[in-house]
PDB file of N, CA, C and O in Angstrom:
ATOM      1  N   UNK A   1      13.780  -0.421 114.498  1.00  0.00           N
ATOM      2  CA  UNK A   1      15.071  -0.427 114.081  1.00  0.00           C
ATOM      3  C   UNK A   1      15.772   1.059 113.531  1.00  0.00           C
ATOM      4  O   UNK A   1      15.187   1.822 112.762  1.00  0.00           O
ATOM      5  N   UNK A   2      17.031   1.278 114.045  1.00  0.00           N
ATOM      6  CA  UNK A   2      17.823   2.116 113.864  1.00  0.00           C
ATOM      7  C   UNK A   2      17.781   3.093 112.832  1.00  0.00           C
ATOM      8  O   UNK A   2      17.860   4.321 112.888  1.00  0.00           O
ATOM      9  N   UNK A   3      17.607   2.116 111.647  1.00  0.00           N
ATOM     10  CA  UNK A   3      17.941   2.955 110.086  1.00  0.00           C
ATOM     11  C   UNK A   3      16.343   3.067 109.119  1.00  0.00           C
ATOM     12  O   UNK A   3      16.366   2.988 107.891  1.00  0.00           O
ATOM     13  N   UNK A   4      15.332   3.214 109.724  1.00  0.00           N
ATOM     14  CA  UNK A   4      14.290   3.348 108.826  1.00  0.00           C
ATOM     15  C   UNK A   4      14.454   4.455 108.361  1.00  0.00           C
ATOM     16  O   UNK A   4      13.520   4.650 107.582  1.00  0.00           O
ATOM     17  N   UNK A   5      15.232   5.457 108.395  1.00  0.00           N
ATOM     18  CA  UNK A   5      15.134   6.555 107.437  1.00  0.00           C
ATOM     19  C   UNK A   5      15.911   6.270 105.713  1.00  0.00           C
ATOM     20  O   UNK A   5      16.081   7.079 104.801  1.00  0.00           O
ATOM     21  N   UNK A   6      16.209   4.967 105.787  1.00  0.00           N
ATOM     22  CA  UNK A   6      17.119   4.299 104.427  1.00  0.00           C
ATOM     23  C   UNK A   6      16.452   3.723 103.923  1.00  0.00           C
ATOM     24  O   UNK A   6      16.647   3.655 102.709  1.00  0.00           O
ATOM     25  N   UNK A   7      15.136   2.870 104.552  1.00  0.00           N
ATOM     26  CA  UNK A   7      14.498   1.930 104.017  1.00  0.00           C
ATOM     27  C   UNK A   7      13.980   2.314 102.770  1.00  0.00           C
ATOM     28  O   UNK A   7      14.093   1.447 101.903  1.00  0.00           O
ATOM     29  N   UNK A   8      13.349   3.550 102.370  1.00  0.00           N
ATOM     30  CA  UNK A   8      12.704   4.032 101.092  1.00  0.00           C
ATOM     31  C   UNK A   8      14.036   4.288 100.378  1.00  0.00           C
ATOM     32  O   UNK A   8      13.685   4.458  99.210  1.00  0.00           O
ATOM     33  N   UNK A   9      15.404   4.414 100.431  1.00  0.00           N
ATOM     34  CA  UNK A   9      16.131   4.655  99.582  1.00  0.00           C
ATOM     35  C   UNK A   9      17.114   3.092  98.994  1.00  0.00           C
ATOM     36  O   UNK A   9      17.975   3.126  98.115  1.00  0.00           O
ATOM     37  N   UNK A  10      16.704   1.917  99.714  1.00  0.00           N
ATOM     38  CA  UNK A  10      17.303   0.631  99.535  1.00  0.00           C
ATOM     39  C   UNK A  10      16.672   0.155  98.818  1.00  0.00           C
ATOM     40  O   UNK A  10      15.577   0.671  98.594  1.00  0.00           O
ATOM     41  N   UNK A  11      17.108  -1.190  98.041  1.00  0.00           N
ATOM     42  CA  UNK A  11      16.536  -2.287  97.136  1.00  0.00           C
ATOM     43  C   UNK A  11      15.995  -3.306  98.457  1.00  0.00           C
ATOM     44  O   UNK A  11      16.310  -3.517  99.628  1.00  0.00           O
ATOM     45  N   UNK A  12      15.215  -3.669  97.690  1.00  0.00           N
ATOM     46  CA  UNK A  12      14.462  -5.253  98.729  1.00  0.00           C
ATOM     47  C   UNK A  12      15.941  -5.536  99.445  1.00  0.00           C
ATOM     48  O   UNK A  12      16.257  -5.257 100.601  1.00  0.00           O
ATOM     49  N   UNK A  13      16.627  -6.073  98.576  1.00  0.00           N
ATOM     50  CA  UNK A  13      17.111  -7.394  98.847  1.00  0.00           C
ATOM     51  C   UNK A  13      18.635  -6.218  99.735  1.00  0.00           C
ATOM     52  O   UNK A  13      19.515  -6.965 100.163  1.00  0.00           O
ATOM     53  N   UNK A  14      18.868  -5.099  99.926  1.00  0.00           N
ATOM     54  CA  UNK A  14      19.577  -4.280 100.689  1.00  0.00           C
ATOM     55  C   UNK A  14      18.589  -3.912 101.451  1.00  0.00           C
ATOM     56  O   UNK A  14      18.842  -2.710 101.367  1.00  0.00           O
ATOM     57  N   UNK A  15      17.862  -3.940 101.987  1.00  0.00           N
ATOM     58  CA  UNK A  15      16.988  -3.595 103.031  1.00  0.00           C
ATOM     59  C   UNK A  15      16.939  -4.938 104.215  1.00  0.00           C
ATOM     60  O   UNK A  15      16.846  -4.975 105.442  1.00  0.00           O
ATOM     61  N   UNK A  16      17.045  -5.882 103.231  1.00  0.00           N
ATOM     62  CA  UNK A  16      17.320  -7.320 104.114  1.00  0.00           C
ATOM     63  C   UNK A  16      18.528  -7.337 104.947  1.00  0.00           C
ATOM     64  O   UNK A  16      18.481  -7.685 106.127  1.00  0.00           O
ATOM     65  N   UNK A  17      19.731  -6.928 104.298  1.00  0.00           N
ATOM     66  CA  UNK A  17      21.249  -6.686 104.761  1.00  0.00           C
ATOM     67  C   UNK A  17      20.960  -5.759 105.961  1.00  0.00           C
ATOM     68  O   UNK A  17      21.142  -6.102 107.130  1.00  0.00           O
ATOM     69  N   UNK A  18      20.575  -4.760 105.637  1.00  0.00           N
ATOM     70  CA  UNK A  18      20.445  -3.861 106.439  1.00  0.00           C
ATOM     71  C   UNK A  18      19.819  -4.237 107.925  1.00  0.00           C
ATOM     72  O   UNK A  18      20.365  -4.141 109.024  1.00  0.00           O
ATOM     73  N   UNK A  19      18.615  -4.653 107.621  1.00  0.00           N
ATOM     74  CA  UNK A  19      17.523  -5.268 108.958  1.00  0.00           C
ATOM     75  C   UNK A  19      18.591  -7.042 110.016  1.00  0.00           C
ATOM     76  O   UNK A  19      18.756  -7.313 111.206  1.00  0.00           O
ATOM     77  N   UNK A  20      18.959  -7.659 108.844  1.00  0.00           N
ATOM     78  CA  UNK A  20      19.796  -8.385 109.374  1.00  0.00           C
ATOM     79  C   UNK A  20      21.470  -8.077 109.988  1.00  0.00           C
ATOM     80  O   UNK A  20      21.910  -8.667 110.974  1.00  0.00           O
ATOM     81  N   UNK A  21      22.138  -7.211 109.320  1.00  0.00           N
ATOM     82  CA  UNK A  21      23.167  -7.012 110.000  1.00  0.00           C
ATOM     83  C   UNK A  21      23.646  -5.265 109.864  1.00  0.00           C
ATOM     84  O   UNK A  21      24.290  -4.733 108.960  1.00  0.00           O
ATOM     85  N   UNK A  22      23.079  -4.665 111.086  1.00  0.00           N
ATOM     86  CA  UNK A  22      23.017  -3.233 110.874  1.00  0.00           C
ATOM     87  C   UNK A  22      24.402  -2.886 111.218  1.00  0.00           C
ATOM     88  O   UNK A  22      24.772  -1.766 110.866  1.00  0.00           O
ATOM     89  N   UNK A  23      25.310  -3.705 111.896  1.00  0.00           N
ATOM     90  CA  UNK A  23      26.587  -3.121 111.665  1.00  0.00           C
ATOM     91  C   UNK A  23      27.355  -2.316 110.634  1.00  0.00           C
ATOM     92  O   UNK A  23      28.220  -1.441 110.687  1.00  0.00           O
ATOM     93  N   UNK A  24      26.526  -3.122 109.421  1.00  0.00           N
ATOM     94  CA  UNK A  24      26.989  -3.013 108.295  1.00  0.00           C
ATOM     95  C   UNK A  24      27.096  -1.469 108.372  1.00  0.00           C
ATOM     96  O   UNK A  24      28.184  -0.895 108.323  1.00  0.00           O
ATOM     97  N   UNK A  25      26.006  -0.880 108.486  1.00  0.00           N
ATOM     98  CA  UNK A  25      25.548   0.565 107.958  1.00  0.00           C
ATOM     99  C   UNK A  25      26.371   1.537 109.075  1.00  0.00           C
ATOM    100  O   UNK A  25      26.794   2.684 108.929  1.00  0.00           O
ATOM    101  N   UNK A  26      26.443   0.506 110.415  1.00  0.00           N
ATOM    102  CA  UNK A  26      27.152   1.251 111.541  1.00  0.00           C
ATOM    103  C   UNK A  26      28.450   1.719 111.108  1.00  0.00           C
ATOM    104  O   UNK A  26      28.776   2.885 111.331  1.00  0.00           O
ATOM    105  N   UNK A  27      29.327   0.802 110.424  1.00  0.00           N
ATOM    106  CA  UNK A  27      30.731   0.824 109.954  1.00  0.00           C
ATOM    107  C   UNK A  27      30.753   1.967 109.004  1.00  0.00           C
ATOM    108  O   UNK A  27      31.552   2.903 108.954  1.00  0.00           O
ATOM    109  N   UNK A  28      29.666   1.696 108.221  1.00  0.00           N
ATOM    110  CA  UNK A  28      29.827   2.528 106.642  1.00  0.00           C
ATOM    111  C   UNK A  28      29.883   4.109 107.212  1.00  0.00           C
ATOM    112  O   UNK A  28      30.777   4.824 106.757  1.00  0.00           O
ATOM    113  N   UNK A  29      28.979   4.653 108.166  1.00  0.00           N
ATOM    114  CA  UNK A  29      28.968   5.763 108.398  1.00  0.00           C
ATOM    115  C   UNK A  29      29.957   6.075 109.403  1.00  0.00           C
ATOM    116  O   UNK A  29      30.318   7.241 109.242  1.00  0.00           O
ATOM    117  N   UNK A  30      30.505   5.563 110.303  1.00  0.00           N
ATOM    118  CA  UNK A  30      31.673   5.997 110.595  1.00  0.00           C
ATOM    119  C   UNK A  30      32.750   5.773 110.285  1.00  0.00           C
ATOM    120  O   UNK A  30      33.677   6.058 111.043  1.00  0.00           O
ATOM    121  N   UNK A  31      32.966   5.167 109.019  1.00  0.00           N
ATOM    122  CA  UNK A  31      33.847   5.219 108.059  1.00  0.00           C
ATOM    123  C   UNK A  31      34.094   6.716 107.208  1.00  0.00           C
ATOM    124  O   UNK A  31      35.198   7.179 106.920  1.00  0.00           O
ATOM    125  N   UNK A  32      32.967   7.234 106.944  1.00  0.00           N
ATOM    126  CA  UNK A  32      32.269   8.419 106.444  1.00  0.00           C
ATOM    127  C   UNK A  32      32.527   9.364 107.036  1.00  0.00           C
ATOM    128  O   UNK A  32      32.803  10.425 106.475  1.00  0.00           O
ATOM    129  N   UNK A  33      32.497   9.195 108.449  1.00  0.00           N
ATOM    130  CA  UNK A  33      32.923  10.776 109.366  1.00  0.00           C
ATOM    131  C   UNK A  33      33.926  10.772 109.608  1.00  0.00           C
ATOM    132  O   UNK A  33      34.420  11.708 110.237  1.00  0.00           O
ATOM    133  N   UNK A  34      34.672   9.661 109.187  1.00  0.00           N
ATOM    134  CA  UNK A  34      36.337   9.709 109.847  1.00  0.00           C
ATOM    135  C   UNK A  34      37.013  10.303 108.678  1.00  0.00           C
ATOM    136  O   UNK A  34      38.013  10.989 108.887  1.00  0.00           O
ATOM    137  N   UNK A  35      36.550  10.109 107.356  1.00  0.00           N
ATOM    138  CA  UNK A  35      36.946  10.518 105.903  1.00  0.00           C
ATOM    139  C   UNK A  35      37.003  11.960 106.221  1.00  0.00           C
ATOM    140  O   UNK A  35      37.929  12.749 106.036  1.00  0.00           O
ATOM    141  N   UNK A  36      35.744  12.167 106.776  1.00  0.00           N
ATOM    142  CA  UNK A  36      35.459  13.587 106.662  1.00  0.00           C
ATOM    143  C   UNK A  36      36.288  14.352 107.408  1.00  0.00           C
ATOM    144  O   UNK A  36      36.846  15.355 106.964  1.00  0.00           O
ATOM    145  N   UNK A  37      36.403  13.950 108.501  1.00  0.00           N
ATOM    146  CA  UNK A  37      37.464  14.252 109.789  1.00  0.00           C
ATOM    147  C   UNK A  37      38.972  14.798 109.093  1.00  0.00           C
ATOM    148  O   UNK A  37      39.715  15.780 109.096  1.00  0.00           O
ATOM    149  N   UNK A  38      38.844  13.401 108.495  1.00  0.00           N
ATOM    150  CA  UNK A  38      40.683  13.443 107.734  1.00  0.00           C
ATOM    151  C   UNK A  38      40.882  14.701 107.015  1.00  0.00           C
ATOM    152  O   UNK A  38      41.925  15.348 107.112  1.00  0.00           O
ATOM    153  N   UNK A  39      39.884  15.050 106.292  1.00  0.00           N
ATOM    154  CA  UNK A  39      39.849  15.737 105.115  1.00  0.00           C
ATOM    155  C   UNK A  39      39.998  17.335 105.547  1.00  0.00           C
ATOM    156  O   UNK A  39      40.775  18.137 105.029  1.00  0.00           O
ATOM    157  N   UNK A  40      39.012  17.611 106.681  1.00  0.00           N
ATOM    158  CA  UNK A  40      38.990  18.542 107.312  1.00  0.00           C
ATOM    159  C   UNK A  40      40.483  19.090 108.030  1.00  0.00           C
ATOM    160  O   UNK A  40      40.945  20.227 107.936  1.00  0.00           O
ATOM    161  N   UNK A  41      41.001  18.066 108.675  1.00  0.00           N
ATOM    162  CA  UNK A  41      42.294  18.121 108.997  1.00  0.00           C
ATOM    163  C   UNK A  41      43.394  18.207 108.345  1.00  0.00           C
ATOM    164  O   UNK A  41      44.175  19.037 108.809  1.00  0.00           O
ATOM    165  N   UNK A  42      43.763  17.608 107.367  1.00  0.00           N
ATOM    166  CA  UNK A  42      44.575  18.168 106.194  1.00  0.00           C
ATOM    167  C   UNK A  42      44.209  19.255 105.964  1.00  0.00           C
ATOM    168  O   UNK A  42      44.823  20.074 106.647  1.00  0.00           O
ATOM    169  N   UNK A  43      43.267  19.814 105.120  1.00  0.00           N
ATOM    170  CA  UNK A  43      42.820  21.357 105.032  1.00  0.00           C
ATOM    171  C   UNK A  43      43.248  22.409 105.496  1.00  0.00           C
ATOM    172  O   UNK A  43      43.722  23.380 104.906  1.00  0.00           O
ATOM    173  N   UNK A  44      43.001  22.134 107.147  1.00  0.00           N
ATOM    174  CA  UNK A  44      43.426  22.762 108.395  1.00  0.00           C
ATOM    175  C   UNK A  44      44.911  23.020 108.202  1.00  0.00           C
ATOM    176  O   UNK A  44      45.398  24.139 108.035  1.00  0.00           O
ATOM    177  N   UNK A  45      45.616  21.820 108.243  1.00  0.00           N
ATOM    178  CA  UNK A  45      47.228  21.628 108.525  1.00  0.00           C
ATOM    179  C   UNK A  45      47.836  22.777 107.243  1.00  0.00           C
ATOM    180  O   UNK A  45      48.665  23.624 107.577  1.00  0.00           O
ATOM    181  N   UNK A  46      47.317  22.702 105.725  1.00  0.00           N
ATOM    182  CA  UNK A  46      47.665  23.198 104.847  1.00  0.00           C
ATOM    183  C   UNK A  46      47.404  24.529 104.662  1.00  0.00           C
ATOM    184  O   UNK A  46      48.104  25.284 103.988  1.00  0.00           O
ATOM    185  N   UNK A  47      46.047  24.937 105.463  1.00  0.00           N
ATOM    186  CA  UNK A  47      45.936  26.429 105.687  1.00  0.00           C
ATOM    187  C   UNK A  47      46.996  27.390 106.616  1.00  0.00           C
ATOM    188  O   UNK A  47      47.621  28.434 106.431  1.00  0.00           O
ATOM    189  N   UNK A  48      46.833  26.457 107.672  1.00  0.00           N
ATOM    190  CA  UNK A  48      48.108  26.689 108.971  1.00  0.00           C
ATOM    191  C   UNK A  48      49.469  27.212 108.663  1.00  0.00           C
ATOM    192  O   UNK A  48      49.948  28.269 109.073  1.00  0.00           O
ATOM    193  N   UNK A  49      50.254  25.965 107.567  1.00  0.00           N
ATOM    194  CA  UNK A  49      51.357  26.376 107.577  1.00  0.00           C
ATOM    195  C   UNK A  49      51.680  26.935 106.121  1.00  0.00           C
ATOM    196  O   UNK A  49      52.837  26.907 105.701  1.00  0.00           O
ATOM    197  N   UNK A  50      50.729  27.397 105.434  1.00  0.00           N
ATOM    198  CA  UNK A  50      50.814  28.206 104.249  1.00  0.00           C
ATOM    199  C   UNK A  50      51.955  29.387 104.778  1.00  0.00           C
ATOM    200  O   UNK A  50      51.888  29.882 105.903  1.00  0.00           O
ATOM    201  N   UNK A  51      53.100  29.782 103.686  1.00  0.00           N
ATOM    202  CA  UNK A  51      53.794  30.925 104.101  1.00  0.00           C
ATOM    203  C   UNK A  51      52.946  32.014 103.838  1.00  0.00           C
ATOM    204  O   UNK A  51      51.897  31.995 103.194  1.00  0.00           O
ATOM    205  N   UNK A  52      53.724  33.375 104.629  1.00  0.00           N
ATOM    206  CA  UNK A  52      53.284  34.538 103.971  1.00  0.00           C
ATOM    207  C   UNK A  52      53.054  34.611 102.657  1.00  0.00           C
ATOM    208  O   UNK A  52      51.867  34.765 102.370  1.00  0.00           O
ATOM    209  N   UNK A  53      54.009  34.534 101.529  1.00  0.00           N
ATOM    210  CA  UNK A  53      53.748  34.919 100.045  1.00  0.00           C
ATOM    211  C   UNK A  53      52.975  33.935  99.482  1.00  0.00           C
ATOM    212  O   UNK A  53      52.898  33.980  98.254  1.00  0.00           O
ATOM    213  N   UNK A  54      52.377  33.054 100.049  1.00  0.00           N
ATOM    214  CA  UNK A  54      51.160  32.047  99.406  1.00  0.00           C
ATOM    215  C   UNK A  54      49.736  32.898  99.716  1.00  0.00           C
ATOM    216  O   UNK A  54      48.658  32.836  99.126  1.00  0.00           O
ATOM    217  N   UNK A  55      50.072  33.559 100.651  1.00  0.00           N
ATOM    218  CA  UNK A  55      48.806  34.272 101.298  1.00  0.00           C
ATOM    219  C   UNK A  55      48.032  35.230 100.479  1.00  0.00           C
ATOM    220  O   UNK A  55      48.781  36.135 100.111  1.00  0.00           O
ATOM    221  N   UNK A  56      46.896  35.370 100.078  1.00  0.00           N
ATOM    222  CA  UNK A  56      46.757  36.316  99.493  1.00  0.00           C
ATOM    223  C   UNK A  56      46.874  37.806  99.873  1.00  0.00           C
ATOM    224  O   UNK A  56      46.300  38.025 100.940  1.00  0.00           O
ATOM    225  N   UNK A  57      47.357  38.731  99.405  1.00  0.00           N
ATOM    226  CA  UNK A  57      47.695  40.126  99.612  1.00  0.00           C
ATOM    227  C   UNK A  57      46.509  40.360 100.277  1.00  0.00           C
ATOM    228  O   UNK A  57      45.509  39.648 100.194  1.00  0.00           O
ATOM    229  N   UNK A  58      46.667  41.700 101.161  1.00  0.00           N
ATOM    230  CA  UNK A  58      45.271  42.685 101.262  1.00  0.00           C
ATOM    231  C   UNK A  58      45.121  43.304 100.413  1.00  0.00           C
ATOM    232  O   UNK A  58      45.985  43.314  99.536  1.00  0.00           O
ATOM    233  N   UNK A  59      43.845  44.171 100.284  1.00  0.00           N
ATOM    234  CA  UNK A  59      43.543  44.641  99.227  1.00  0.00           C
ATOM    235  C   UNK A  59      43.818  45.973  99.207  1.00  0.00           C
ATOM    236  O   UNK A  59      43.411  46.605 100.182  1.00  0.00           O
ATOM    237  N   UNK A  60      44.455  46.627  98.278  1.00  0.00           N
ATOM    238  CA  UNK A  60      44.909  47.972  98.518  1.00  0.00           C
ATOM    239  C   UNK A  60      44.078  49.211  98.832  1.00  0.00           C
ATOM    240  O   UNK A  60      42.911  48.831  98.726  1.00  0.00           O
ATOM    241  N   UNK A  61      44.085  50.051  99.049  1.00  0.00           N
ATOM    242  CA  UNK A  61      43.363  51.163  99.251  1.00  0.00           C
ATOM    243  C   UNK A  61      42.641  51.539  97.982  1.00  0.00           C
ATOM    244  O   UNK A  61      43.372  51.220  97.045  1.00  0.00           O
ATOM    245  N   UNK A  62      41.439  52.119  97.516  1.00  0.00           N
ATOM    246  CA  UNK A  62      41.311  52.479  96.188  1.00  0.00           C
ATOM    247  C   UNK A  62      42.314  53.862  95.722  1.00  0.00           C
ATOM    248  O   UNK A  62      42.517  54.839  96.442  1.00  0.00           O
ATOM    249  N   UNK A  63      42.808  53.673  94.479  1.00  0.00           N
ATOM    250  CA  UNK A  63      43.514  55.017  93.908  1.00  0.00           C
ATOM    251  C   UNK A  63      45.047  54.748  94.531  1.00  0.00           C
ATOM    252  O   UNK A  63      45.940  55.575  94.348  1.00  0.00           O
ATOM    253  N   UNK A  64      45.248  53.611  95.224  1.00  0.00           N
ATOM    254  CA  UNK A  64      46.605  53.333  95.210  1.00  0.00           C
ATOM    255  C   UNK A  64      46.807  52.251  94.361  1.00  0.00           C
ATOM    256  O   UNK A  64      46.043  51.321  94.102  1.00  0.00           O
ATOM    257  N   UNK A  65      48.634  52.633  93.707  1.00  0.00           N
ATOM    258  CA  UNK A  65      48.966  51.454  93.167  1.00  0.00           C
ATOM    259  C   UNK A  65      48.988  50.110  94.127  1.00  0.00           C
ATOM    260  O   UNK A  65      49.044  50.100  95.357  1.00  0.00           O
ATOM    261  N   UNK A  66      48.926  48.939  93.201  1.00  0.00           N
ATOM    262  CA  UNK A  66      49.636  48.021  94.067  1.00  0.00           C
ATOM    263  C   UNK A  66      51.104  47.713  94.315  1.00  0.00           C
ATOM    264  O   UNK A  66      51.946  47.947  93.447  1.00  0.00           O
ATOM    265  N   UNK A  67      51.413  47.188  95.499  1.00  0.00           N
ATOM    266  CA  UNK A  67      52.689  46.966  95.565  1.00  0.00           C
ATOM    267  C   UNK A  67      54.025  46.182  94.759  1.00  0.00           C
ATOM    268  O   UNK A  67      53.959  44.956  94.851  1.00  0.00           O
ATOM    269  N   UNK A  68      55.017  46.616  94.119  1.00  0.00           N
ATOM    270  CA  UNK A  68      55.575  45.826  93.616  1.00  0.00           C
ATOM    271  C   UNK A  68      56.326  44.722  94.351  1.00  0.00           C
ATOM    272  O   UNK A  68      56.629  44.570  95.534  1.00  0.00           O
ATOM    273  N   UNK A  69      56.538  43.947  93.161  1.00  0.00           N
ATOM    274  CA  UNK A  69      57.208  42.766  93.728  1.00  0.00           C
ATOM    275  C   UNK A  69      58.659  42.414  93.044  1.00  0.00           C
ATOM    276  O   UNK A  69      59.309  41.446  93.440  1.00  0.00           O
TER     277      UNK A  69
END
């Protein structure tokens, strides 16, 4: 069986379901991976389209006053 690594974490009734319907676990894993990819994509889009004034300014050299706004 492909999901032997899950069996110690499952209850006996859940083990029966995994053994008889492994496509449920496959679907769950694919949905989880898809949601992670969607979250990373949303973060990247937000990062890429950030306006210059929203980005953190570069650190000023020591002894120099920070720029005024």
